[in-house]
Each structure stands twice: as C-alpha cells, then as structure tokens.
C-alpha positions as CSV (number, residue, x, y, z in Angstrom):
1,M,-118.1,160.3,-179.9
2,R,-114.9,162.1,-180.8
3,N,-113.3,161.1,-177.6
4,L,-114.3,157.5,-178.2
5,I,-112.6,157.4,-181.6
6,G,-109.4,158.9,-180.2
7,L,-109.4,156.3,-177.5
8,L,-109.8,153.4,-180.0
9,L,-106.9,154.8,-182.2
10,Y,-104.7,154.9,-179.1
11,L,-105.5,151.4,-178.0
12,T,-104.9,150.1,-181.5
13,A,-101.5,151.8,-181.7
14,I,-100.2,150.3,-178.5
15,A,-101.6,146.9,-179.3
16,V,-99.7,146.4,-182.5
17,P,-96.0,145.6,-182.0
18,G,-93.2,145.7,-184.7
19,N,-91.7,148.1,-187.1
20,G,-94.9,150.2,-187.1
21,H,-93.8,151.5,-183.7
22,H,-90.1,152.3,-184.1
23,S,-90.4,156.1,-184.5
24,S,-88.5,156.3,-181.2
25,L,-85.7,153.9,-182.4
26,T,-83.1,154.3,-185.1
27,L,-80.4,152.1,-186.5
28,S,-77.0,153.1,-187.8
29,P,-76.4,152.1,-190.6
30,S,-80.0,152.8,-191.3
31,D,-80.5,150.4,-194.2
32,A,-83.3,147.9,-193.8
33,T,-81.2,145.3,-195.5
34,L,-77.5,144.7,-195.0
35,V,-75.4,142.4,-197.1
36,R,-72.1,140.9,-195.9
37,Y,-69.8,138.0,-196.8
38,T,-68.8,135.3,-194.3
39,N,-65.9,136.2,-192.0
40,E,-66.6,139.9,-192.5
41,S,-67.4,142.1,-189.5
42,L,-70.5,144.3,-188.8
43,I,-71.5,146.8,-186.2
44,V,-75.1,148.1,-185.9
45,Q,-76.1,150.8,-183.4
46,C,-79.6,151.0,-182.0
47,S,-80.5,154.4,-180.5
48,S,-83.6,155.7,-178.6
49,V,-84.8,159.2,-178.6
50,K,-86.3,158.5,-175.2
51,N,-83.7,158.3,-172.5
52,N,-85.9,156.2,-170.3
53,L,-86.1,153.2,-172.6
54,N,-84.0,150.1,-171.9
55,L,-83.1,148.2,-175.1
56,H,-82.0,144.7,-176.1
57,W,-81.2,142.8,-179.3
58,K,-82.9,139.6,-180.5
59,S,-81.5,137.1,-183.1
60,P,-83.6,135.8,-186.0
61,N,-84.8,132.9,-183.9
62,G,-85.8,135.1,-181.0
63,D,-82.9,134.6,-178.6
64,L,-81.7,137.6,-176.6
65,I,-78.1,138.6,-177.1
66,K,-76.7,139.1,-173.6
67,K,-73.0,138.4,-174.0
68,N,-70.6,141.4,-173.8
69,K,-67.8,139.6,-175.7
70,G,-67.6,136.8,-178.3
71,R,-68.3,136.4,-182.0
72,I,-71.7,138.1,-181.5
73,H,-72.0,140.4,-178.5
74,I,-73.5,143.7,-177.4
75,E,-72.0,146.9,-176.2
76,N,-74.1,149.3,-174.0
77,N,-73.5,153.0,-173.9
78,S,-75.7,154.2,-171.0
79,S,-74.8,157.9,-171.4
80,T,-76.1,158.0,-175.0
81,G,-78.8,155.3,-174.7
82,Q,-77.2,153.3,-177.6
83,L,-77.1,149.5,-177.7
84,T,-74.6,148.2,-180.2
85,I,-74.6,144.7,-181.7
86,V,-71.2,143.5,-182.9
87,F,-70.5,140.7,-185.4
88,T,-66.7,140.0,-185.4
89,H,-66.9,137.1,-187.9
90,I,-70.1,136.7,-189.8
91,S,-71.3,133.1,-190.6
92,L,-74.0,131.8,-192.9
93,A,-76.1,131.0,-189.8
94,D,-76.3,134.7,-189.0
95,K,-78.6,135.6,-191.9
96,G,-82.2,136.7,-191.0
97,N,-84.0,139.6,-189.2
98,W,-82.2,141.1,-186.2
99,T,-84.4,143.2,-183.9
100,C,-83.7,145.9,-181.5
101,E,-86.6,146.6,-179.0
102,D,-87.4,148.0,-175.6
103,T,-87.1,145.6,-172.8
104,E,-90.4,146.4,-171.0
105,S,-93.3,146.3,-173.5
106,G,-91.5,145.5,-176.8
107,T,-93.8,147.9,-178.5
108,H,-90.8,150.0,-179.6
109,N,-88.7,147.9,-182.0
110,I,-86.8,148.2,-185.2
111,T,-85.4,145.4,-187.5
112,F,-82.7,144.9,-190.2
113,D,-82.4,142.0,-192.5
114,L,-78.9,140.5,-192.7
115,I,-78.1,138.7,-196.0
116,V,-75.0,136.6,-195.9
117,Y,-73.1,135.5,-198.9
118,Q,-70.1,133.1,-199.0
119,K,-67.3,133.4,-201.5
120,I,-66.3,130.3,-203.5
121,I,-64.2,127.9,-201.5
122,F,-62.7,124.6,-202.7
123,T,-62.4,122.0,-199.9
124,E,-59.7,120.0,-201.8
125,N,-56.2,121.5,-202.5
126,A,-54.4,118.5,-204.1
127,T,-53.0,119.5,-207.5
128,V,-51.7,116.0,-208.6
129,Q,-53.5,112.7,-208.7
130,A,-52.2,109.3,-209.8
131,V,-54.3,106.4,-210.8
132,K,-53.3,103.0,-212.1
133,E,-54.2,102.2,-215.7
134,G,-57.6,100.5,-216.1
135,K,-58.9,101.7,-212.7
136,N,-61.6,104.3,-212.1
137,A,-60.6,107.8,-211.1
138,T,-62.6,110.5,-209.3
139,I,-61.2,114.0,-209.5
140,L,-62.6,115.8,-206.5
141,C,-64.1,119.3,-206.8
142,E,-66.2,120.0,-203.7
143,V,-67.2,123.6,-203.7
144,K,-68.8,125.8,-201.0
145,G,-70.5,129.1,-201.6
146,E,-73.7,131.1,-201.1
147,P,-75.4,131.2,-203.5
148,Q,-74.4,127.7,-204.6
149,P,-71.8,128.0,-207.4
150,T,-72.3,126.6,-210.9
151,I,-69.5,124.1,-212.0
152,T,-68.0,123.4,-215.4
153,W,-65.1,121.1,-216.4
154,S,-62.4,121.2,-219.0
155,F,-59.6,118.9,-220.1
156,N,-56.3,120.4,-221.2
157,G,-58.1,123.7,-221.8
158,Q,-61.0,122.2,-223.8
159,P,-64.5,122.1,-222.4
160,I,-65.8,118.7,-221.4
161,T,-69.2,117.8,-222.8
162,I,-70.7,114.6,-221.6
163,D,-73.4,112.6,-223.4
164,T,-76.3,111.3,-221.4
165,N,-75.3,107.7,-222.4
166,S,-71.6,108.1,-221.8
167,S,-69.9,105.2,-220.0
168,K,-66.6,107.0,-219.8
169,L,-67.3,110.2,-217.9
170,R,-69.9,111.2,-215.3
171,I,-70.2,114.5,-213.4
172,L,-70.8,113.9,-209.6
173,A,-71.9,116.3,-206.9
174,D,-68.4,116.5,-205.7
175,G,-66.2,115.8,-208.7
176,L,-65.7,114.1,-212.1
177,L,-65.7,110.3,-212.5
178,I,-63.5,108.7,-215.2
179,N,-64.1,105.0,-215.8
180,K,-61.2,102.7,-216.7
181,V,-58.6,105.3,-217.2
182,A,-56.1,104.9,-220.1
183,Q,-52.9,106.7,-220.9
184,N,-54.6,109.2,-223.2
185,D,-56.6,110.4,-220.1
186,T,-53.4,111.9,-218.7
187,G,-53.6,115.6,-218.5
188,E,-54.9,118.7,-216.7
189,Y,-58.5,118.7,-215.5
190,T,-59.9,122.1,-214.5
191,C,-63.0,122.6,-212.3
192,R,-64.3,126.1,-212.7
193,A,-66.9,127.5,-210.3
194,Y,-69.1,130.6,-211.1
195,Q,-71.2,132.6,-208.7
196,V,-73.4,135.6,-209.1
197,N,-75.2,137.5,-206.3
198,S,-76.8,140.9,-205.8
199,I,-73.6,142.7,-205.1
200,A,-70.9,140.9,-207.0
201,S,-69.9,138.0,-209.3
202,D,-67.0,135.6,-208.8
203,M,-65.2,132.9,-210.7
204,Q,-62.6,130.5,-209.2
205,E,-60.9,127.4,-210.6
206,R,-58.7,124.6,-209.5
207,T,-56.6,122.3,-211.8
208,V,-55.6,118.8,-211.1
209,L,-52.9,117.0,-213.1
210,L,-54.0,113.4,-213.6
211,K,-51.2,110.9,-214.0
212,I,-52.0,107.4,-215.3
213,E,-49.6,104.9,-213.8
214,H,-48.5,102.3,-216.3
215,K,-45.5,100.1,-217.1
216,P,-42.9,101.3,-219.6
217,V,-44.0,101.7,-223.2
218,W,-41.6,102.3,-226.2
219,I,-41.9,105.7,-227.7
220,H,-40.9,104.4,-231.1
221,S,-41.8,101.0,-232.4
222,H,-38.9,100.9,-234.9
223,H,-35.7,99.6,-233.4
224,T,-32.2,99.8,-234.8
225,S,-30.6,96.5,-233.7
226,V,-27.2,97.1,-235.3
227,Q,-25.0,100.2,-235.1
228,Y,-21.4,100.8,-236.3
229,A,-18.3,102.5,-235.1
230,Y,-14.7,102.9,-236.3
231,I,-11.7,102.7,-234.1
232,N,-11.2,106.0,-232.2
233,G,-14.7,107.1,-233.3
234,T,-17.8,107.2,-231.2
235,A,-21.3,105.7,-231.4
236,T,-24.4,106.8,-229.5
237,M,-27.2,104.4,-228.6
238,L,-30.7,105.6,-227.6
239,C,-33.3,104.0,-225.4
240,E,-36.7,105.9,-225.3
241,A,-39.8,105.0,-223.3
242,I,-42.6,106.6,-221.3
243,A,-43.7,105.2,-217.9
244,E,-45.6,106.4,-214.8
245,P,-44.1,106.5,-212.3
246,P,-40.9,107.4,-214.4
247,A,-38.8,104.4,-215.1
248,N,-35.1,103.7,-214.3
249,F,-32.8,103.2,-217.3
250,T,-29.9,100.8,-217.0
251,W,-27.3,99.9,-219.7
252,F,-25.4,96.6,-219.8
253,Y,-22.4,95.3,-221.7
254,L,-21.3,91.6,-221.5
255,K,-24.0,91.2,-218.7
256,K,-22.3,93.9,-216.6
257,R,-23.9,97.2,-215.7
258,I,-22.3,100.2,-217.4
259,H,-21.3,103.3,-215.5
260,N,-19.7,106.5,-216.7
261,N,-16.0,106.1,-217.3
262,E,-13.3,106.7,-220.0
263,Y,-15.2,104.4,-222.5
264,F,-18.9,105.2,-221.7
265,S,-21.0,108.3,-221.1
266,I,-24.6,108.0,-220.0
267,E,-27.2,110.8,-220.1
268,T,-30.7,110.2,-218.8
269,N,-34.0,112.1,-218.3
270,H,-37.5,110.8,-217.5
271,V,-38.2,109.4,-221.0
272,M,-34.8,108.8,-222.7
273,S,-31.3,107.5,-222.0
274,S,-28.3,107.8,-224.3
275,L,-25.2,105.8,-224.2
276,T,-22.1,107.3,-226.0
277,I,-19.4,104.7,-226.6
278,R,-15.8,105.8,-227.3
279,A,-14.4,103.0,-229.5
280,R,-10.8,103.1,-228.4
281,D,-10.2,99.5,-229.7
282,A,-12.0,96.5,-231.0
283,S,-12.8,95.1,-227.5
284,I,-15.6,97.6,-227.2
285,M,-17.6,96.0,-230.0
286,G,-20.4,93.6,-229.1
287,V,-23.9,93.4,-227.7
288,Y,-25.3,96.1,-225.5
289,K,-28.6,95.9,-223.6
290,C,-30.9,98.7,-222.4
291,R,-33.3,97.9,-219.5
292,I,-36.2,100.2,-218.5
293,Q,-38.1,99.4,-215.4
294,N,-40.6,100.8,-212.9
295,E,-42.7,99.2,-210.2
296,L,-45.4,98.1,-212.8
297,G,-43.1,96.3,-215.4
298,F,-40.0,96.5,-217.5
299,L,-38.7,96.5,-221.2
300,E,-35.4,95.4,-222.7
301,R,-33.7,95.9,-226.0
302,T,-30.3,94.8,-227.4
303,I,-28.1,96.7,-229.8
304,T,-25.1,95.1,-231.5
305,L,-22.1,97.4,-232.1
306,K,-20.0,96.4,-235.1
307,Q,-16.7,97.7,-236.3
308,S,-16.7,99.7,-239.5
309,E,-14.4,102.1,-241.4
310,K,-14.4,105.9,-241.2
311,P,-16.1,107.4,-244.3
312,P,-13.9,109.2,-246.8
313,A,-13.8,113.0,-246.5
314,P,-15.5,115.1,-249.2
315,D,-13.3,116.0,-252.2
316,G,-13.2,119.6,-251.2
317,L,-15.9,122.3,-250.7
318,H,-16.7,124.6,-253.6
319,L,-19.4,127.1,-254.6
320,R,-21.4,126.6,-257.8
321,G,-23.2,129.9,-257.2
322,Y,-24.2,132.4,-254.6
323,N,-26.3,135.4,-253.9
324,S,-27.2,137.7,-250.9
325,N,-28.6,134.9,-248.7
326,T,-27.6,131.5,-250.3
327,F,-24.4,129.5,-251.1
328,D,-25.0,126.7,-253.6
329,I,-22.4,124.2,-252.4
330,V,-20.7,121.4,-254.4
331,L,-19.4,118.4,-252.4
332,G,-18.1,115.2,-253.7
333,T,-16.7,111.9,-252.3
334,P,-16.1,108.4,-253.7
335,R,-18.9,105.9,-252.9
336,T,-18.7,102.1,-252.6
337,A,-20.5,100.1,-255.3
338,M,-22.5,98.1,-252.8
339,R,-24.8,99.1,-250.0
340,S,-22.7,98.9,-246.8
341,P,-21.8,100.8,-243.6
342,L,-18.9,102.3,-245.6
343,E,-21.2,104.0,-248.0
344,V,-21.6,107.8,-247.6
345,I,-25.2,108.6,-246.8
346,A,-25.1,112.3,-246.0
347,F,-22.9,115.4,-245.6
348,R,-22.6,117.7,-242.7
349,I,-21.7,121.4,-243.2
350,E,-20.7,123.6,-240.3
351,F,-20.5,127.4,-240.7
352,Q,-20.0,130.6,-238.8
353,T,-19.7,134.2,-239.6
354,G,-16.4,136.0,-239.6
355,N,-17.2,137.7,-236.3
356,E,-18.2,134.4,-234.8
357,F,-15.1,132.7,-236.1
358,R,-12.9,135.4,-234.5
359,T,-14.8,135.3,-231.2
360,N,-14.6,131.5,-231.0
361,A,-10.9,131.7,-231.8
362,G,-11.4,129.1,-234.6
363,N,-13.2,126.7,-232.3
364,W,-16.2,124.9,-234.0
365,K,-18.0,123.8,-230.9
366,N,-20.7,126.5,-231.2
367,A,-20.9,126.6,-235.0
368,K,-24.2,126.2,-236.8
369,R,-24.6,123.0,-238.8
370,R,-26.8,121.6,-241.6
371,D,-27.1,117.9,-242.6
372,F,-27.9,117.0,-246.2
373,P,-28.8,113.5,-247.5
374,F,-26.3,112.4,-250.2
375,V,-27.7,112.8,-253.7
376,N,-25.4,111.9,-256.6
377,G,-24.6,114.9,-258.7
378,A,-26.6,117.3,-256.6
379,T,-25.6,120.6,-255.0
380,Y,-26.5,121.6,-251.5
381,P,-28.0,125.0,-250.9
382,L,-27.0,126.7,-247.6
383,N,-29.7,129.4,-247.3
384,K,-31.1,132.0,-244.8
385,L,-27.6,133.7,-244.6
386,E,-27.0,137.3,-244.0
387,P,-26.2,139.6,-247.0
388,N,-22.7,141.0,-247.5
389,T,-21.3,138.7,-244.8
390,T,-18.2,136.6,-244.7
391,Y,-18.7,133.0,-243.7
392,Y,-16.2,130.3,-242.7
393,M,-17.3,126.7,-243.4
394,R,-16.2,123.1,-243.5
395,A,-17.8,119.8,-244.4
396,A,-17.6,116.1,-243.5
397,S,-19.1,112.9,-244.9
398,M,-21.3,110.6,-242.9
399,N,-21.9,106.9,-243.0
400,L,-23.6,104.6,-240.4
401,A,-20.3,104.6,-238.4
402,G,-20.1,108.4,-238.0
403,L,-18.3,111.4,-239.5
404,S,-15.3,111.6,-241.7
405,D,-12.4,114.0,-241.3
406,W,-13.3,117.6,-242.0
407,T,-12.4,119.4,-245.2
408,K,-10.1,122.4,-244.9
409,V,-11.9,125.6,-243.8
410,E,-13.1,127.8,-246.7
411,K,-14.1,131.4,-246.6
412,F,-16.9,132.9,-248.8
413,T,-18.8,136.1,-248.7
414,T,-22.5,136.7,-249.6
415,L,-23.5,139.5,-252.0
416,S,-25.2,142.6,-250.8
417,N,-28.9,143.0,-251.5
418,E,-28.2,145.3,-254.4
419,L,-26.1,142.7,-256.3
420,R,-27.1,139.3,-257.8
421,G,-25.0,136.3,-258.1
422,Y,-24.6,133.3,-260.4
423,G,-27.7,131.2,-260.6
424,E,-30.1,134.0,-259.7
425,R,-31.0,135.2,-263.2
426,T,-34.7,135.4,-263.8
427,K,-36.6,134.2,-266.9
428,S,-36.9,137.8,-268.2
429,T,-33.0,138.2,-267.9
430,N,-32.5,134.9,-269.9
431,F,-35.0,136.2,-272.5
432,L,-33.1,139.4,-272.9
433,I,-29.8,137.6,-273.3
434,L,-31.3,135.3,-276.0
435,Y,-32.8,138.3,-277.8
436,A,-29.5,140.1,-277.8
437,L,-27.7,137.0,-279.2
438,C,-30.3,136.7,-282.0
439,F,-29.9,140.4,-282.8
440,V,-26.1,140.1,-283.0
441,T,-26.5,137.0,-285.3
442,F,-28.9,138.9,-287.5
443,L,-26.4,141.9,-287.9
444,F,-23.5,139.5,-288.6
445,K,-25.4,137.7,-291.4
446,N,-26.5,140.9,-293.0
447,T,-23.0,142.4,-292.9
448,F,-21.4,139.2,-294.2
449,L,-23.8,138.9,-297.1
450,K,-23.1,142.5,-298.2
451,M,-19.5,141.7,-298.3
C-alpha cells in the first residue's frame, strides 16, 4: 500500500507541467514580474542545476525564440548551462509571460511576467497654427502612452471648461475643436497629458499658438484727420492696425509713395507705422494717406497737414516751493483768446541731475521729461526726486503744432530729508503759528492798556 501511494505521487508530479516543477531552473533577475518602459533593454538568464537539460525560451504566444541576433534573441552558454534571452528595444507587444523550459519533456519550466509601460508621446510637433476668421479649427493633440494618459486643456494659462451644450468648443479624441473662430480666439492652447502607473507618474504638455487670419482692423476708432506743423518744425502721423498675417504699411503724399529721405522718416512694426515730417517749407503741407494691406483686405486713412505757428515759450521757470523730493514749478505763457492751433495746451519739463548733466555734457537727449496739461494759474509739481540733489531743468510750451523754444536752463537743489521746504507745513505747524500770533497780540494789548 505504501509503495502504491508513492507511485501515485510520482506519477502526479511528472504529469503536471508549469511553475510547480521549476526547482531545477532559476532566473536572474529572479523577480516573477519585471516592469520596463518601451525602448528599454532587458536581459534574463535561465539556469539549470542539472547539466544534462537542454533549454529554450517561449514568447507569450508560445513561439520558440531561436534567433541568435535581433531585437529579441537568445545567447547560449554551454559551459554553464545558461540560456539568456535579450531584449534590445522593448515594445508594447512584448508584454506577457515569457517561459524558459527544458526542450525534451517541458516538465521543467519557469516563467516571468513582463509588464511594459510607454511614456507620454505627442505625435504632433507643430507649435503654430493659422486659421481664417469664421472657419473651424482643430488643434491636434494625439497622445500615445501606456497606460492611456488623461488629457486636459487650457487657453492662455486658464483651464478650459466645456458645457455639454456648447456649440463653440468640443473635445475630440485627438484634439480640440473650435467652431467659427473669431479674433478673440487667438492665443496659446495647451494640451496637458497625465499618466500614473505602478512605478512612476508623468506629465507632459504641448502648446500651440493659434493665429486667426483676418483683414486689417483699426486699433483705435478715433481718427485725427488734421494735424499742424510750423516751418522748420516736425509733425508725426500714426497709423495703427492689427492684421493676420501682418499687414504692409504704405504712406502716400500727392498720390506718390513716400520713402525715407531728407523730408520724411518712416518707422514701422507689425501693428504701427509712424511718419515724421520735417516741415522745411510750406510745400510739405497737404493731404497724406496711410494704406494698410494684407492678402485678406486693406484699410486707408487720410490726414491733412496744415501750417501753424510755433507756440510762445514759457515766461521763465520758477519755484513756488520745494522739499526733499518735489519741486513746485511755476510756468506762464500768453494764450490766445480763441481756441486755435496757436493756443498752448500743455507744458513739457525736462530735467536731469547734476551728475547726469555733467556726464551728458549739457546734452538733453537722454533727459527725463514730464508733460503737464495747461491749467490757468496752476503750479506743476515735479515729484519723486532724490533728496539733497541738484537738478538742471528747462521747459517748453506745446500746441497742436509742436514744441516752443526752450527756456534757459535753471538749477535747483532739493532739501535733505531732515529739512522741510516752503509749502510742506502741516496743520499742526499752522496751528502753532496762529497760537503764537494770538499770544503776542494778547501781550501787546495788555501792555498797551497798562501804559
């Protein structure tokens, strides 16, 4: 009976294949589960304690691995009895159970489970996309990864939330759909992909600048149709518009295109063009036209340049009061009785410290400046100055034709922080002065009555 039981156990042992009979086989690394990312490499050695066993490797679908070179191949070491499987570049298709077993009965085998993850990959790499105004736009964001990444969208840094009934935006499997794009849809759209697995987490993003192609549009609806200049003065005309693709700016005078020369200076960027006119004589006066054009349309405006007179210079530059950081400046100039281009509408004050004045050798090109609207009888505070500092300054009047001649240069010095200047007395100081005057008056009356 005892011999019969032993025989049954032996027959059962040899009849059941699989990991239950791998005591004679070992793997290195010995982990039952191995985790790798795509394109990584992996080497697993299968060893037998019995030198007389011949081994082979099987793929998850049961195919024998016979190749001695390639992306997946085997390397046999007959002296040690090891059979090594080599993965040079792991792919997603390699995941599953890989088995090492003896070639004869297959009763000796051992398996490891290969789990393959794929890092986030964006299939599109375009960073700029242009769509005509009124058309539909699809911003592509096709993402690969294992496990499948989660996608979120943002516009100019703000998260995009989409209502279920929205007719403007719709999230697709491979991107974001924007229906009937308008100019305010211009901006940066960011597709952000999140991925979490058993060994790591990852986040990647790509941003696409969406440009809405449209014909030129004026930046400012207000238009100055008349400007003024005096002989030997200058006038600057501006033309400002946005367009996509960027527009070309062209200036005309007497129906002829203007180029940079001794009379004209043109400066242009993608949204603005300025024309500076040197009014050498009266022949430069007249009608000027600015034309803005791209492939989708154009705009035009005309500006008439009229001759005027140079404004009168201020009647000197004086201080009414000052302290450690402010000059209270008095400027005056005659004004015309009627509203006209001759009327002074503002003052410009230029100033620089003594050190700056000496460094610039008396040149005012880099001087600081402040403009003040003309207010009859007012003073003009020049503040945010440095304490205990000498300043050189000058002033000019402005009318619609430009600047007057400058006043002569004046030199003033701010107080130190410890001292207080005229006009800086507090209410408490005024109260003390009033109290002192009352007290002196009281003493005088008492003394006078006793006499």
